[in-house]
C-alpha positions in Angstrom: 96.8 95.7 -31.5 96.1 92.1 -31.6 92.7 90.7 -30.1 93.7 88.2 -27.3 91.8 85.5 -29.4 94.5 85.7 -32.4 97.2 85.7 -29.7 96.3 82.5 -27.7 96.4 81.2 -31.3 99.6 82.3 -32.4 101.3 80.5 -28.9 100.0 77.5 -30.1 101.1 77.5 -33.6 104.8 78.2 -32.1 104.7 75.8 -29.2 103.5 73.2 -31.9 106.0 74.2 -34.0 109.2 73.8 -31.5 107.3 70.7 -30.4 107.3 68.9 -33.4 111.1 70.1 -34.4 112.0 68.3 -31.4 110.2 65.1 -32.2 111.0 64.9 -35.7 113.1 62.1 -36.9 116.6 63.0 -36.2 119.7 61.0 -36.7 120.0 58.7 -33.5 122.9 60.0 -31.5 123.3 56.2 -30.7 123.6 55.2 -34.0 126.4 57.4 -35.5 128.6 55.3 -32.6 128.8 52.7 -35.3 130.9 51.0 -33.1 130.5 46.9 -32.1 132.4 44.3 -30.9 133.3 40.9 -32.8 135.2 38.0 -31.0 138.6 36.5 -32.4 138.6 32.5 -32.3 140.2 30.1 -30.0 143.8 28.4 -31.3 144.3 25.2 -31.0 147.2 22.6 -31.4 147.1 20.0 -34.0 145.5 16.8 -32.9 145.4 13.1 -35.6 142.1 12.2 -34.6 142.1 9.4 -37.6 144.7 6.6 -35.5 143.5 6.5 -32.2 139.4 6.1 -33.0 141.0 3.3 -35.7 142.7 1.7 -33.3 140.0 1.4 -30.9 137.3 0.6 -33.3 140.0 -2.4 -34.6 140.2 -3.9 -31.0 136.8 -3.5 -29.5 135.1 -4.8 -32.6 137.1 -5.8 -35.9 139.5 -4.8 -38.1 137.1 -5.4 -40.7 134.7 -2.5 -38.4 137.6 -0.3 -39.2 137.8 -0.7 -42.6 134.0 -0.2 -43.1 134.4 3.4 -41.2 137.7 4.3 -42.8 135.7 7.3 -45.1 134.4 8.7 -42.3 137.4 8.8 -40.1 139.0 10.3 -42.9 136.4 12.8 -43.3 136.8 13.7 -39.5 140.7 13.4 -40.0 140.3 16.7 -42.9 137.3 18.6 -40.8 139.7 18.8 -38.0 142.8 19.8 -39.9 140.8 22.3 -42.1 139.7 24.0 -38.7 143.6 24.0 -38.1 144.7 25.7 -41.0 142.0 28.1 -41.9 142.0 26.3 -45.2 139.3 28.9 -46.6 139.4 32.2 -45.1 135.7 32.9 -46.1 133.5 33.8 -42.7 130.7 32.0 -44.4 132.5 28.9 -45.0 134.0 29.0 -42.0 131.0 28.7 -40.1 129.7 25.9 -42.2 132.8 23.9 -41.4 133.0 24.5 -37.5 129.2 23.3 -37.8 129.8 20.6 -39.8 132.8 19.4 -37.2 130.5 20.0 -34.0 127.7 17.7 -35.5 130.7 15.3 -36.5 131.7 15.3 -32.6 128.5 15.0 -31.2 128.7 11.2 -33.1 132.0 10.7 -31.6 130.8 11.2 -28.4 128.2 9.0 -28.7 130.4 6.0 -30.0 134.0 6.7 -28.9 134.7 7.2 -25.0 137.9 9.2 -24.8 139.4 9.5 -21.7 142.5 8.1 -19.9 140.8 5.1 -18.6 142.4 1.5 -20.1 139.4 0.8 -22.1 139.3 4.2 -23.6 140.2 6.2 -26.4 142.9 7.4 -24.1 146.0 9.1 -26.1 143.7 12.4 -27.5 144.6 15.2 -25.6 143.3 18.3 -26.9 144.8 21.5 -26.6 142.9 24.6 -26.4 144.2 28.7 -25.8 142.1 31.2 -24.1 140.3 33.6 -26.6 141.3 36.8 -24.4 144.2 35.5 -23.0 146.2 33.7 -25.4 148.8 32.7 -22.8 146.6 30.8 -20.8 145.4 26.9 -22.2 143.6 24.2 -21.2 144.2 20.4 -21.8 142.0 17.5 -21.4 141.4 13.7 -22.4 137.7 14.1 -23.3 135.3 15.5 -26.0 134.0 18.2 -23.8 136.9 20.5 -23.9 137.0 20.1 -28.2 133.2 20.6 -28.4 132.8 23.6 -26.1 136.0 25.1 -28.0 134.5 24.5 -31.5 130.9 26.2 -30.2 132.7 29.5 -28.7 134.6 29.6 -32.4 131.0 29.6 -34.0 130.2 32.5 -31.7 132.9 34.4 -32.6 132.5 33.8 -36.4 129.0 34.9 -36.5 129.8 37.9 -34.6 132.7 38.4 -37.0 130.2 38.0 -39.9 128.0 40.2 -38.5 130.7 43.3 -38.7 131.1 42.2 -42.4 127.7 44.1 -43.3 127.3 47.4 -44.4 125.3 48.8 -41.6 124.8 52.3 -43.1 121.8 50.5 -45.3 118.8 49.0 -43.6 119.4 45.5 -45.5 123.2 45.4 -44.0 121.6 46.4 -40.6 118.8 43.9 -40.8 121.4 40.9 -41.9 124.2 42.2 -39.1 120.9 42.0 -36.4 120.4 38.4 -37.8 124.2 37.8 -37.6 124.5 38.7 -33.8 121.6 36.8 -32.5 123.1 33.5 -34.1 126.4 34.4 -32.0 124.1 34.7 -28.9 122.4 31.4 -30.1 126.1 29.7 -30.2 127.0 31.0 -26.5 124.1 30.4 -24.8 124.0 26.9 -26.5 127.4 26.4 -24.9 126.5 28.0 -22.0 123.7 25.1 -21.5 125.0 22.4 -23.1 128.8 22.3 -22.7 130.2 24.8 -20.3 130.1 22.9 -17.4 131.6 19.9 -19.0 134.4 21.6 -20.0 135.1 23.3 -16.6 135.7 20.3 -15.2 139.0 19.2 -13.9 142.0 21.6 -13.2 142.7 22.4 -16.7 140.2 24.8 -17.9 139.9 28.2 -19.7 137.9 31.2 -18.2 136.9 31.7 -21.8 134.4 28.6 -21.8 132.7 29.3 -18.4 129.2 29.9 -17.7 130.1 33.0 -16.5 131.7 34.1 -19.8 129.2 32.4 -22.2 126.1 34.1 -20.4 128.2 37.5 -20.6 129.0 37.1 -24.8 125.3 36.3 -24.5 124.2 39.3 -23.7 126.7 41.2 -25.2 125.4 39.6 -28.6 121.9 40.6 -28.2 122.7 44.0 -27.3 124.7 44.7 -30.6 121.5 42.9 -32.4 118.7 44.8 -30.6 121.2 47.9 -31.8 120.7 47.5 -35.2 116.8 46.9 -34.9 117.2 50.5 -33.0 118.9 52.3 -35.5 116.7 50.8 -38.3 114.1 52.1 -36.3 115.2 55.3 -36.2 115.7 55.3 -40.1 112.5 54.7 -40.6 110.7 57.1 -38.7 109.1 55.2 -35.9 107.3 57.0 -33.1 109.3 58.4 -30.2 107.1 55.9 -27.8 108.7 53.0 -29.9 111.6 53.8 -30.3 112.2 54.4 -26.2 110.8 50.8 -25.7 113.9 49.2 -28.1 116.8 51.8 -27.3 116.3 50.9 -23.5 115.9 47.0 -24.0 119.3 47.7 -25.8 120.9 49.7 -22.9 119.3 46.7 -20.7 121.2 43.9 -22.4 124.2 46.4 -22.0 123.8 46.3 -18.4 123.7 42.6 -18.0 127.0 42.3 -19.5 128.6 44.7 -17.4 127.3 43.5 -14.5 129.2 40.0 -15.7 132.2 41.7 -16.3 132.0 43.1 -13.1 132.3 40.0 -11.1 134.6 37.1 -10.9 136.1 35.3 -12.0 135.5 37.7 -15.9 136.5 41.5 -13.7 140.2 40.6 -14.0 140.1 38.5 -17.2 139.3 41.0 -19.6 140.9 44.4 -20.6 139.5 47.7 -19.1 138.7 48.7 -22.5 135.8 45.9 -23.3 134.2 47.2 -19.8 134.7 51.0 -20.9 132.9 50.1 -23.8 130.1 48.5 -22.4 129.8 50.5 -19.6 129.5 53.4 -22.1 127.0 51.9 -24.4 124.6 51.0 -21.3 124.3 54.3 -20.5 124.1 56.0 -23.8 121.2 53.5 -24.4 120.1 54.5 -21.3 119.7 58.3 -21.8 118.8 57.5 -25.9 115.8 55.9 -24.1 114.9 59.0 -22.0 115.4 61.2 -24.5 113.1 59.0 -26.6 110.5 59.1 -23.9 110.7 62.3 -22.9 109.7 63.1 -26.5 106.6 61.4 -26.2 105.8 62.7 -22.9 106.1 66.4 -24.6 103.4 65.4 -27.0 101.2 64.2 -23.9 101.8 67.4 -22.1 103.2 65.6 -19.0 106.2 68.0 -18.9 106.9 67.1 -15.1 108.2 63.5 -15.5 109.7 64.8 -19.2 111.9 66.8 -17.0 112.7 64.4 -14.4 113.3 61.7 -17.5 115.6 64.1 -19.3 117.4 64.6 -15.8 118.6 61.3 -15.4 119.2 60.6 -18.9 121.7 64.0 -18.2 123.1 62.2 -14.9 123.8 58.8 -16.5 126.4 60.6 -19.3 128.0 62.4 -16.8 128.6 59.9 -14.9 129.5 57.8 -18.1 132.4 60.4 -19.1 133.8 60.0 -16.0 135.3 56.9 -16.8 135.7 56.7 -20.5 139.4 56.5 -20.2 140.2 54.5 -23.6 137.1 54.7 -25.0 136.3 54.6 -29.1 136.2 58.3 -30.4 132.7 57.4 -32.0 131.2 56.6 -28.9 132.5 59.4 -27.3 131.1 61.5 -30.1 127.3 60.3 -29.9 127.4 60.5 -26.0 128.5 64.3 -26.4 125.5 64.8 -29.1 123.0 63.1 -27.4 123.7 65.3 -24.0 123.3 68.4 -26.3 120.1 67.1 -27.6 118.9 66.0 -24.3 120.0 69.3 -22.2 118.1 71.1 -25.2 114.8 69.5 -24.0 115.5 69.9 -21.0 115.6 73.4 -21.2 112.8 73.9 -23.0 111.0 71.8 -21.1 111.8 73.8 -17.4 111.2 76.8 -19.3 107.5 75.8 -20.5 107.0 74.2 -16.8 107.9 77.8 -15.4 105.4 80.3 -17.5 102.8 77.1 -17.9 102.3 74.4 -16.2 103.7 74.8 -13.0 104.0 70.8 -12.5 105.8 69.7 -9.7 109.1 67.9 -11.1 109.3 64.1 -9.5 112.5 63.0 -8.5 113.9 60.2 -10.5 114.0 57.6 -7.9 110.1 57.8 -7.8 109.3 57.2 -11.4 108.3 53.6 -12.9 110.8 51.9 -15.1 111.4 52.8 -18.4 109.3 50.4 -20.9 111.3 47.7 -22.6 110.4 46.0 -25.6 113.1 43.3 -26.6 112.9 42.4 -30.3 115.8 39.8 -30.1 116.4 36.5 -28.6 118.7 34.1 -28.8 118.8 31.8 -32.0 117.7 28.3 -31.1 120.7 26.3 -32.0 119.6 22.9 -31.0 117.9 22.3 -35.1 121.1 23.9 -36.2 123.5 21.5 -34.6 121.0 18.6 -34.3 123.4 15.4 -35.6 120.8 13.0 -35.6 120.4 12.7 -39.0 124.2 12.5 -39.8 125.0 9.2 -41.4 128.8 9.4 -39.9 129.4 6.3 -37.8 125.7 5.3 -38.4 126.9 1.9 -38.4 129.2 1.9 -35.4 126.4 1.8 -33.1 123.0 0.2 -33.8 119.9 1.6 -33.9 118.4 -0.5 -30.8 121.0 1.0 -28.6 119.9 4.4 -29.4 116.3 3.7 -28.8 117.2 2.2 -25.5 119.0 5.3 -24.5 115.5 7.2 -25.5 113.3 4.9 -23.4 116.1 5.3 -20.3 115.4 9.2 -20.5 111.7 8.8 -20.4 111.8 6.7 -17.1 114.4 9.2 -15.4 111.8 12.3 -16.8 109.0 10.3 -15.4 110.9 10.0 -11.8 111.1 13.8 -11.7 108.2 15.0 -12.8 106.5 13.1 -10.3 108.5 14.1 -7.5 108.4 17.7 -8.2 104.7 17.5 -8.3 105.1 16.5 -5.2 107.5 19.3 -3.9 105.4 21.5 -5.2 102.3 20.5 -3.6 103.7 20.4 -0.5 105.1 24.1 -0.1 101.5 25.0 -1.3 100.2 23.0 1.7 102.4 24.9 4.1 101.4 28.6 2.4 97.7 27.7 2.6 98.2 26.3 5.9 100.0 29.5 7.8 98.1 31.8 6.3 94.6 30.2 7.9 96.9 30.4 11.3 98.0 34.0 10.3 101.5 33.3 10.8 104.3 34.5 11.1 101.9 37.6 11.2 101.3 37.4 14.6 104.8 37.2 16.1 106.1 39.7 14.1 103.1 42.0 15.5 104.1 40.8 19.2 107.7 41.7 18.2 106.6 45.0 16.9 107.5 44.1 13.2 104.0 43.8 11.9 103.4 46.3 8.7 100.1 47.2 6.8 98.8 45.3 3.7 100.5 46.1 0.5 97.7 48.0 -0.8 96.8 50.4 2.4 100.4 51.0 3.0 100.9 52.1 -0.5 97.9 54.4 0.0 99.4 56.1 2.9 103.0 56.4 1.5 101.1 58.3 -1.4 99.4 60.4 1.1 102.8 61.3 2.9 104.7 62.1 0.1 101.9 64.1 -1.2 102.6 66.4 1.6 100.0 64.6 4.5 97.4 66.2 6.8 99.7 68.9 7.7 100.3 70.2 4.4 97.1 71.2 4.2 97.5 74.3 5.7 100.1 75.6 3.1 97.5 74.7 0.5 94.5 76.8 2.5 97.2 79.6 2.9 97.5 79.6 -0.9 93.6 79.6 -1.8 93.6 82.7 1.1 96.4 84.5 -1.2 95.0 83.7 -4.4 91.8 85.1 -3.5 93.3 88.0 -2.0 95.4 88.7 -5.5 91.6 88.3 -7.8 90.3 90.3 -5.2 93.2 93.2 -5.8 93.0 92.8 -9.5 89.3 93.6 -8.9 90.0 97.0 -7.1 92.4 98.3 -9.5 90.2 97.8 -12.4 87.2 99.4 -10.6 89.0 102.2 -9.6 90.7 102.7 -13.1 87.2 102.7 -14.6 85.5 104.9 -12.2 88.6 107.4 -12.5 88.1 107.7 -16.3 84.3 108.2 -15.3 85.3 110.7 -13.3 87.3 113.0 -15.2 84.6 112.1 -18.1 81.6 113.7 -16.4 84.2 116.7 -14.9 84.7 117.4 -18.5 81.2 117.4 -19.6 80.1 119.7 -16.8 82.3 122.3 -17.8 82.4 122.3 -21.6 78.1 121.4 -21.5 76.8 120.6 -24.9 80.1 121.1 -26.4 81.2 117.8 -24.8 79.2 115.5 -27.4 81.2 112.5 -27.1 79.3 109.4 -25.5 79.2 109.2 -21.5 81.4 106.7 -20.2 79.0 104.8 -18.2 77.1 104.1 -21.2 80.4 102.4 -22.6 81.5 100.7 -19.3 78.7 99.2 -18.5 79.6 95.6 -19.5 82.4 95.5 -18.1 81.4 96.9 -14.7 78.9 93.5 -15.0 81.7 92.0 -15.3 83.5 93.0 -12.7 80.2 92.7 -10.2 79.9 89.0 -10.9 83.3 88.5 -10.6 82.8 89.8 -7.1 80.1 87.9 -6.7 82.3 84.4 -7.5 84.8 85.6 -5.0 82.3 86.0 -3.0 80.7 82.3 -3.0 84.8 80.9 -3.4 85.5 82.6 0.3 82.3 80.7 1.7 83.5 77.6 0.0 87.0 78.1 1.5 85.3 78.6 4.6 83.6 75.5 4.3 87.0 73.5 3.5 88.7 75.3 6.4 86.3 74.0 8.9 86.5 70.7 7.4 90.0 70.3 7.9 89.3 71.1 11.4 86.7 69.1 12.0 88.5 65.9 10.6 92.2 66.7 12.2 91.7 64.1 14.5 90.6 61.6 12.3 93.5 62.4 10.1 96.2 62.8 12.2 96.9 59.4 11.8 98.1 59.4 8.5 101.2 61.8 10.1 102.3 59.1 12.0 106.1 58.1 10.5 106.2 54.8 9.8 102.4 54.3 9.8 102.5 50.9 12.1 103.3 52.9 15.3 99.9 54.2 15.0 98.7 50.6 15.1 97.9 48.5 18.0 100.1 46.4 19.3 99.6 42.7 20.5 100.7 43.2 24.0 101.4 40.1 26.7 99.0 39.8 29.2 98.6 42.1 32.3 98.2 39.1 34.6 99.8 35.9 33.9 99.2 32.7 35.4 102.0 30.6 35.3 104.4 32.7 33.5 104.9 30.5 30.3 104.3 33.1 27.6 108.2 33.5 26.7 108.1 29.4 26.8 105.0 29.4 24.0 106.2 32.0 21.9 109.6 30.5 21.8 108.5 26.9 20.6 105.8 28.8 18.4 109.0 30.5 16.8 111.6 27.5 16.8 108.5 25.2 14.8 108.6 27.9 12.6 111.9 28.1 12.1 111.9 24.1 11.3 109.3 24.6 9.0 111.3 27.3 7.0 114.3 24.4 6.9 112.0 21.8 5.6 111.3 24.1 2.6 114.5 25.2 1.8 115.5 21.2 1.7 112.5 20.5 -0.8 114.0 23.0 -3.1 117.5 21.8 -2.3 116.4 18.2 -3.5 114.5 19.5 -6.8 117.5 20.9 -7.8 119.9 17.4 -6.9 117.3 15.8 -9.3 117.6 18.4 -12.2 121.2 17.9 -11.5 121.5 14.3 -12.0 119.3 14.6 -14.7 121.8 16.9 -16.5 124.7 14.5 -15.6 123.2 11.0 -16.4 125.0 9.7 -19.2 124.4 6.2 -19.5 125.1 6.0 -23.2 128.7 4.7 -22.8 127.6 1.5 -20.7 124.4 1.1 -23.8 127.5 0.8 -26.2 129.6 -2.1 -24.1 126.7 -3.8 -22.3 126.1 -7.3 -23.7 123.3 -8.1 -21.4 119.8 -7.2 -21.2 119.0 -3.3 -21.3 116.2 -4.0 -18.6 119.1 -4.6 -16.2 120.8 -1.9 -16.8 118.2 0.6 -16.6 117.2 -0.9 -13.0 120.4 -0.5 -11.8 120.7 2.9 -13.2 117.1 4.5 -12.3 117.9 3.1 -8.6 120.2 6.3 -8.2 117.3 8.0 -8.0 116.0 6.3 -5.2 117.7 7.5 -2.2 116.2 11.2 -3.5 112.8 10.3 -3.9 113.1 8.8 0.1 114.4 11.9 1.3 111.5 13.6 -0.5 109.2 11.6 0.9 110.6 12.1 4.6 110.5 15.7 4.1 106.8 16.1 3.0 106.1 13.3 6.2 108.1 15.5 8.4 106.6 18.6 7.4 102.8 17.2 7.6 103.9 16.5 11.6 105.1 20.0 12.0 102.2 21.9 11.1 100.3 19.6 13.5 102.4 20.6 16.3 102.3 23.9 15.1 98.8 24.6 14.7 98.1 23.2 18.4 101.2 25.7 19.3 99.4 29.0 17.7 95.7 27.8 19.4 97.3 27.7 22.9 99.6 31.2 21.5 96.1 32.7 20.6 94.1 32.3 23.7 97.1 33.5 26.5 97.6 36.8 24.0 93.6 37.4 23.6 94.7 37.4 19.4 91.0 37.8 18.8 91.0 40.6 20.5 94.0 42.1 18.5 92.6 41.4 15.2 89.4 43.0 15.9 91.6 46.0 17.2 93.8 45.8 14.6 91.1 46.0 11.6 89.3 48.8 13.7 92.7 50.7 12.8 92.4 49.7 9.1 88.6 51.5 8.8 90.1 54.8 10.3 93.2 54.9 8.2 91.0 53.8 5.3 88.2 56.6 6.5 91.3 59.1 6.9 92.8 58.7 3.6 89.4 58.9 1.9 88.7 62.6 3.7 92.1 63.4 2.9 91.9 62.7 -0.5 88.1 64.6 -0.7 89.5 67.4 0.6 92.7 67.3 -1.3 90.7 67.4 -4.1 88.7 70.2 -3.1 91.7 72.4 -2.4 93.4 72.1 -5.9 89.8 72.9 -7.6 89.9 76.0 -5.2 93.4 76.4 -6.8 92.4 76.1 -10.1 89.1 77.9 -9.9 91.1 80.9 -8.7 93.7 80.6 -11.4 91.1 80.6 -14.1 89.1 83.4 -12.5 92.4 85.6 -12.1 93.1 84.5 -15.6 89.5 86.5 -16.5 89.7 89.2 -14.7 93.0 90.1 -16.2 91.6 89.9 -19.1 88.9 92.7 -18.2 91.4 94.9 -17.0 93.3 95.0 -19.9 90.5 95.6 -21.9 90.1 98.2 -19.3 93.1 99.4 -19.6 92.5 99.6 -23.3 89.4 101.7 -23.3 90.6 104.7 -21.0 93.6 104.7 -23.3 91.7 105.3 -26.3 89.5 107.9 -24.5 92.3 109.6 -23.2 93.3 110.0 -27.0 89.6 111.1 -28.0 89.5 113.5 -24.9 92.6 115.7 -26.2 91.2 116.0 -29.8 88.0 116.5 -28.2 89.6 119.3 -26.3 91.4 120.9 -29.5 88.3 120.8 -31.5 86.9 122.6 -28.9 89.8 125.4 -28.6 89.2 126.4 -32.1 85.8 126.4 -32.1 86.4 129.0 -29.1 89.2 130.6 -30.6 87.2 131.4 -33.6 84.5 133.3 -31.9 86.9 135.8 -29.4 90.5 136.4 -29.6 90.0 139.1 -27.1 88.0 137.3 -24.7 90.7 134.9 -24.9 93.2 137.6 -24.2 91.1 138.8 -20.9 90.2 135.3 -19.8 93.6 133.7 -20.4 94.3 130.4 -22.2 90.4 128.4 -22.9 92.7 125.5 -21.4 94.1 127.3 -18.2 90.7 126.8 -16.7 90.5 122.7 -18.3 92.3 120.2 -16.0 94.0 117.4 -18.3 92.3 114.0 -17.9 93.5 112.4 -15.1 95.2 115.1 -13.2 93.9 118.7 -13.2 97.2 120.2 -11.7 99.3 119.6 -15.3 100.1 122.5 -17.3 97.6 124.3 -19.2 97.5 122.5 -22.8 97.6 126.2 -24.7 101.8 125.9 -23.2 102.2 122.0 -24.7 100.8 120.4 -27.4 98.5 117.9 -26.3 99.4 115.2 -27.8 102.7 115.3 -26.1 101.0 113.9 -23.4 99.6 110.8 -24.8 99.8 107.9 -22.9 103.4 105.6 -22.9 101.9 103.1 -24.9 100.2 103.5 -28.5 99.7 100.5 -30.6 101.8 100.2 -33.4 99.6 98.9 -35.9 97.0 101.6 -34.8 96.5 104.4 -37.3 96.4 107.9 -35.6 93.0 108.2 -34.2 91.1 110.9 -36.0 88.7 113.6 -33.8 86.0 112.1 -31.8 83.2 113.9 -33.7 84.6 112.4 -37.0 85.3 108.2 -36.0 83.3 105.2 -35.3 82.0 104.7 -32.1 85.0 103.0 -29.9 85.3 99.3 -29.6 83.8 99.3 -25.9 80.2 99.5 -26.7 77.5 97.9 -26.9 77.8 93.8 -25.7 77.3 92.4 -29.3 80.4 94.4 -29.9 82.2 92.7 -27.3 84.6 89.5 -27.6 82.2 86.8 -26.1 83.6 86.8 -22.2 84.3 83.0 -20.7 82.5 83.6 -17.4 79.2 83.9 -16.2 77.0 83.6 -13.0 73.3 81.6 -13.2 70.4 83.2 -11.6 70.2 82.9 -8.0 68.4 79.4 -6.9 67.2 78.1 -3.8 70.2 75.6 -3.8 73.3 76.6 -1.7 75.6 76.5 -4.9 74.0 76.7 -8.5 74.8 74.2 -11.4 78.2 75.0 -13.1 76.5 74.0 -16.6 74.0 76.3 -16.3 74.2 79.5 -19.3 71.5 81.5 -19.8 72.9 83.4 -22.7 73.2 82.5 -26.3 77.2 81.4 -27.0 77.5 84.2 -28.9 77.3 86.8 -26.4 78.8 84.6 -23.8 80.4 86.5 -20.8 83.0 86.5 -18.9 81.5 85.7 -15.5 81.3 82.1 -14.1 80.1 80.5 -10.4 82.2 80.1 -7.7 83.0 76.8 -7.2 80.3 75.0 -5.5 81.7 74.0 -2.4 84.2 71.4 -1.0 82.0 68.1 -1.4 82.2 69.1 -5.2 84.1 70.4 -7.6 84.8 73.9 -7.4 83.9 74.6 -11.1 83.4 73.6 -14.4 85.6 75.4 -16.6 86.1 73.0 -19.2 83.8 74.9 -21.6 84.3 78.8 -20.8 87.8 78.8 -20.5 89.6 81.9 -22.2 92.7 82.1 -23.7 95.2 83.6 -21.6 96.7 87.1 -22.4 99.9 88.8 -22.0 100.1 89.1 -18.2 102.0 87.8 -15.6 101.3 84.3 -14.0 100.2 83.8 -10.5 103.1 83.2 -8.1 101.6 80.3 -7.2 102.0 75.9 -8.0 99.1 74.1 -8.2 99.7 70.5 -6.5 98.1 67.9 -8.5 95.3 66.4 -7.3 95.6 63.3 -5.3 95.8 61.3 -6.2 96.5 60.9 -9.7 100.2 62.1 -10.7 100.6 64.5 -13.8 97.5 66.9 -13.8 98.5 70.4 -14.5 97.7 72.8 -12.4 96.4 75.2 -14.9 93.4 74.6 -17.3 93.9 73.5 -20.5 92.0 74.9 -23.8 89.6 72.0 -24.9 
């Protein structure tokens, strides 16, 4: 028979091996999909830039100036021609062409005003087709559509470059991630700098809108992060790191999906796009739950692991319901991941049912999964910076560029000053209202007042854990566990007493021939332990009684925590019983009206700040600078005056707010007097303190109950261990008894066969072990009556007189018991750390928990390994408030 220590070590080894296999770096289910999206370029019609631009220069400047720009104009013409013809099919060459052409367009924009105006370049019309619905097209007589389309194609080429790399290698995935990051940067640059301008007018396409550019940016970031995740899996990073990176992949896909599901994109893209992004979002969310579950399993936080894995299964199941048209690789990856998740979920549930017995939280109560982004859009400002380009450098004087910079600084100064005024006004409002406790007092009068956030969260936590009403059920668990322990004690004592009676009977019958040791000398250590356990239970019952009394004594205090909502238990701000002039409603109405006006002023300030930023974004005076023949200062004064009316509106708003705050202060003073606000505040603070005291008492009682439950579970393990030893002892004594009977029979048979014949079989007067009415052993082999349990590892036991003493002898042969009763002291509960005997002779007794004001029992240094016995049928609730504590003690 294996010892309990060896069994425990074997169980822990198997658990560790299982967990190690589950956490071993296996190929990611998501990584096997290998399906990502690239964007096709927009198509365009042929445009001749050379002739219109040259004519403009010759007309507005001179023919000589046009001749000087001949090379630059030819270069621009060639760039546009190469863009149309795809002269070089190489993707990197195509990327370089788009970047060079975009820089050239930036230079053209600052020097050639292109529009339908008669004084501008009015013979150029750019035509571009939608990338996702090629039958739709846009045509505009401005350069904004051209620039936006080039930026779109640049992002598309970067996405195609990303897909050209071999993502089966570490370096290939790294290069693909960088290309996707550049694609995201291109679409972000398009959204922030060109989409709005290109969307002005009737002739526009959806692919150039702010919404589409933002969606494509998130899609490219998702695919870039996905490449990082695949490399993270390949290099064997920890499950926690993999979970964070995977979750961010899912978040990027979720953001792209949200954009695809609303106008104008919801009706513009093929359904397969939405299905692809939706499945990827679900896949990487489930992957994050799976990886995070591995980390939770290592930390033995089984309850949260089960909840996370269930959430992953639900996400995958829902995603597969709308998977029509999805790529087979993605569906295969989802199925593989679902199999991994279900396997780990089944394992975790079995462990929780057998060992941990934790309460599994609902998925909605879990905090969001941690996420960590390893990618961000590439900053394209430097890549697309045209400031150092020499094209058309002679057309615009450098003084014009410097003048534009000076004007931009003037605009920035105006916006910065006004924004500071707006922020100071908003902060002043917040501080003044807080001093007057508005609008809280109005809400209290209307019955809509809420507790402070921290206190409300504490109350909700108490109610979620069962509240005061749930303490009775937990007290009943204490009683039930105490009864189970008592029954185990009685059963074990009766087992040993029965064996002692049989041994005494045989000793009386056979006299000196019965030479084996008395039971009382062999079972003394076991009986001593049982007596100590009985003392533990007695002390525990007293502690239980103190807890029950505490629950009864403080039930009135804690009853406030059962109020749902808790605000119903708070004092209300009531109207005065006696009213002199019946003007309460008028006072409240005027105060509420003033608060609404104050809120309106705040909304106006936010709108004014947005107007300032929008005006700056649209403020482009370069064409005016290029055509101006007068003083730049006069032009600046005229242009900066555009901001005067907004500055005046801001000043008026702030002045109105100051007057309104003075009015609100007077109204609130009158309101406070009529409704006796000071008394209400005092009663409210008293209620807060009562709730805080009730929470503290509930937590104290809850902690003591949980300590009691843990104590009983630990004690039950120890009693069951002793009961198992007693069973083994009785079985061994039964075997020895039968062998000794045979030996005595042979001795008696050698003395007188005739006496045996006259008196009958020796065993006819000898009762068998455990039952005096069994058949005579002379009619059947005594070995046939052996107990049904025989350890396979033990050899046949020789007769008692010829083998060593049984394993239940003196205490120094016993395995170290995990409990000890310290000597009686004057204190009502002995300290749990007292140990009188040396560690080598550590016993199974332990003191009962020392009462409801402290932990039941400090069992960390005295816990024994669980034997192969049935676990108690109670789930130990987690102590309040820590959320992830198992009811069972853990081996330290």
